[in-house]
N, C-alpha and C positions, 0 to 999 in steps of 0.2 A: 360594488361590494364583492370581495373575493372570497371564495370558499376554498380553503386549502385542506386537503386531506393529509393526515400524517403519513409519512412513508412507512410502509410495512417491510420489516426485515425478515428474511427467511430464517427459520429456526430448524435445526437438523438434529438427528440422533448421533450416536457414536459411530455409525457407519456412513455418515454424511448423507442420510436420506431425509428428505423434507418431512417434517412432522407438524409444521404450523408456521404462523407468522405473528410478529409482534410489532407494535408501533416503535419507531426509533425513540430511544430515550427511556423505554420501559423494561429493558432486559434486566434479568437478575443473573447472579453469578452462575447458576446452573444451566442457563440457556447457552446452547452451542449455535454459533452463527457462521456465516461464510464470508471470507475476504479474498479478494484477488489483489495481487501485487506485481509490479513490473520492475525487473532488475535491468537497468539500462547501462550498457557499456559502450565505449567507442572502439575504434580500430586499434587503439593503443592499449586497450584493456582497462582504461580508467573507468570509474564507476560514478554515475550520476546519482546524487542523493538530493532529497528535498527536505528543507527544514519546515516542520509543521508551524502553522500560524500560532502566535503567542496567545491568541484568544480561544484556541481549541480546548474542549473540555478534557480530553484525554491526551496526555503527553505533550502539553504545549511547548513549542520551541525546540523539541527534540528532532534530530536528524533521523531519517528513515528512507525507505525506498522512494524513488522518484515519483512513483504513482502507486496508490493503493486505495481500495474502497470496499465498503461493506456491500454485500449482494442484497439487492432489494427484490421484492416479489415481482415475478415476471422476468427476472434476469437470470442469466447463467454466468458462470465464472468468465467464459469467453466474451460474452456481450458486455459484461461489466468492465473488464479491463480495457476494452476498446473505448467505451464511453468515458471512463475515468482518465485515460491518457489524453483524450481530446480536451476534456473539461479542465484538468489540473495543470497540464503543461503544453497544450496546444498541438499535440501530435495527431495528425489525421492520416487515414488510409494505411494504418500499420498492420503488420502480420506477425505478431509476437509468437515465439515458440513456447509451448507449454514446458514448464520445468516441474520440479517436485511439488507435491501437495503435502504440506506439513500440518500436523495437529499441534495446536498451541493451547496450553492450559496454564492457569495461574490467575493473575489479575484479569486477564482477558481469556475467553474460552471459545476458540474457533478453529475451523479448517481454513488454512491459507493456501490457495493455489498460486504458485509463482509462475511467472512468464519471463522470458528473456528477449531482449531486443538490442540490436546494435544501431546506434545513432551517432552520426558525426556532425556535430554543430556546437558552437560555443554556448556556454551556459546562459549568457545574456540574450541569446536568440530564442529561448523557450518562452512561450506566452503563458506565464503562470497565473493561476486563479487566485486572486488576491484574498478571497475569503478562506482559502484552504492552505495556501503555501506562502511561507515567508520569503524563501529564496531557494534556488537550486545551485548546486556546485559540483564540479568534477573533482574526484579524489583519485589519486593513484592508489593502487592496491596496497603498496607499502605504507603510504600516508594514512589510509583508512585503518589498516591494521594497527599502526602505532596509536592513532586517535582512540580506537576502541580499547586498547590496553590502558592508555593514560587518562582518558576522560570518558569512561563508560556511561556515566549518567547523562551525557550530552546526546546519546544515541538511543534509539528504541531498543528495548530488551530483546535479545536474541539475534540482533543484526550480525554479530560475529558468526553465529551458527549458519545463518543464511548465506553469508559470504563464502563460507567453506562449502556449503551444499551446491552453490551455483557457480563454482569455478569452472 
C-alpha cells in the first residue's frame, strides 16, 4: 500500500516572499507561485525548445523552454532548475547562469527565474521525460523568430519576450 502526499507548491506575495503552500492542483488565480526555467543554446546560438506533452493540463503540445518547473516546498529556484534539467532532458552536473527574474500575470500568475546554459549535443541525444516532454528541437534564432510571428499559438505565451530578454 502506498501513501502518497500531494506535492506542496510554494505561494509567495508580490515581493516573492514565501507566504504559504498549497497542494498542486488547488491554486486559484490570485495565488502567486514560483517557476524556474532554463534557456539552452548551443555554440552556434541555436535555441533548444521542448514541446509539452499533449496530455498536459496547461498548454498541451505547445513549445516552450527546454526545461521548466514549478518550485515545490523545500526547493529554491536554483535547486529546482538542477532537478528539472536532469528529470526532463537528462542533463546532469550542470552549472547554469542565473538570468532575469520575470513577473508573469494573466492566465498564470508567477515569478519566473530564468537560467542560461550552453550545451552542444544533437536534440536526439537528450534523454527526455516521456510524461512531461513530447520532443525537443533546436531552432535557429531567425527560424524561431519567424515561427513566433507566423504561428504564435504553437508556442507558450511570452516566449518572444523571453527570447529578447535572454539574447
